[in-house]
Legacy VTK file of the C-alpha trace (Angstrom):
# vtk DataFile Version 3.0
C-alpha trace
ASCII
DATASET POLYDATA
POINTS 77 float
21.742 -13.681 3.470
25.944 -12.554 3.556
24.705 -9.067 1.150
22.783 -6.094 2.316
21.634 -5.565 -1.024
19.740 -9.023 -0.801
18.297 -7.288 1.943
17.260 -4.915 -0.424
16.254 -7.074 -2.936
14.273 -8.879 -1.001
12.141 -5.441 0.530
11.287 -4.494 -3.369
10.059 -7.523 -3.997
7.362 -7.792 -0.792
7.241 -4.320 -1.872
6.312 -4.394 -4.972
3.906 -6.898 -4.288
1.863 -5.431 -1.127
1.186 -2.502 -3.346
0.863 -4.337 -6.362
-1.774 -7.078 -4.634
-2.810 -4.803 -1.919
-2.902 -1.241 -2.752
-4.087 -1.592 -6.356
-6.346 -3.129 -6.526
-8.969 -0.920 -4.122
-7.204 2.303 -6.542
-8.579 0.533 -9.607
-11.945 -0.698 -7.890
-12.451 3.082 -7.970
-11.316 4.779 -11.010
-12.333 1.655 -12.693
-9.190 -0.015 -14.008
-9.276 -3.732 -15.248
-4.987 -4.678 -14.014
-4.525 -8.386 -15.663
-1.461 -8.958 -12.399
-5.064 -7.982 -9.329
-5.400 -11.552 -8.612
-7.941 -10.276 -5.743
-9.885 -8.397 -8.301
-11.238 -11.772 -8.903
-12.398 -12.505 -6.393
-15.971 -11.958 -5.459
-17.794 -9.159 -3.302
-16.677 -8.076 0.070
-13.761 -10.966 -0.390
-11.409 -8.978 -2.245
-10.880 -6.526 -0.672
-10.621 -8.739 2.614
-7.464 -10.283 0.669
-6.346 -6.701 -0.432
-6.073 -5.461 3.192
-4.237 -8.633 4.444
-1.476 -8.435 1.854
-1.067 -5.052 2.442
-1.075 -5.705 6.309
1.191 -8.912 5.533
3.749 -6.151 3.501
4.341 -3.822 6.596
5.022 -6.440 8.866
7.511 -8.246 6.367
8.895 -4.812 5.465
9.551 -4.199 9.117
10.936 -7.557 10.462
13.282 -7.387 6.950
14.234 -4.010 7.722
15.191 -5.616 11.581
16.783 -8.701 10.105
18.533 -6.429 8.235
19.922 -3.968 10.984
20.923 -6.504 12.928
23.019 -7.917 10.813
24.401 -5.563 8.984
24.765 -2.777 11.858
26.725 -0.700 9.442
24.138 -0.674 6.418
LINES 1 78
77 0 1 2 3 4 5 6 7 8 9 10 11 12 13 14 15 16 17 18 19 20 21 22 23 24 25 26 27 28 29 30 31 32 33 34 35 36 37 38 39 40 41 42 43 44 45 46 47 48 49 50 51 52 53 54 55 56 57 58 59 60 61 62 63 64 65 66 67 68 69 70 71 72 73 74 75 76
């Protein structure tokens, strides 16, 4: 990626997916919300929280790797 803004966009997408598919289902279960796009809530029993937790961990790891790649490619940014 030649432009540092591309890394920022990728970070935003990963952050949005991590929140909406990872953290949001936990809040939805606690407060009784019915979000349409939280796909993990369509899974049965304990499987939905395992998938949501995995999405949160994967998002954190990806955000770290994207940030390191951006700093390596564009040290002045």
